[in-house]
C-alpha positions, 0 to 999 in steps of 0.5 A: 864372661860377665863383663862381655855380657855387660858390654854387649848390653850397653852397646845394644841399648845405644844402638837401639837409642840412636835410631829412635833419636833419628826418627824423632828428629825426622818427624820434627823436620817433616812436621815443620815442613808440613806447617810451612807448606800449609802456611804458604798455601793458606797465604796464597789462597787468601791473596 
């Protein structure tokens, strides 16, 4: 019983951690795209 509980807890935390990592990666990708987009807009406006 005890070992089953421990296994369940570890898999539970792993399941909780991976979406957080995916979320962080998605935010970083979106942030970079926004920066590139803003950079191009300002570049074309100046020219």
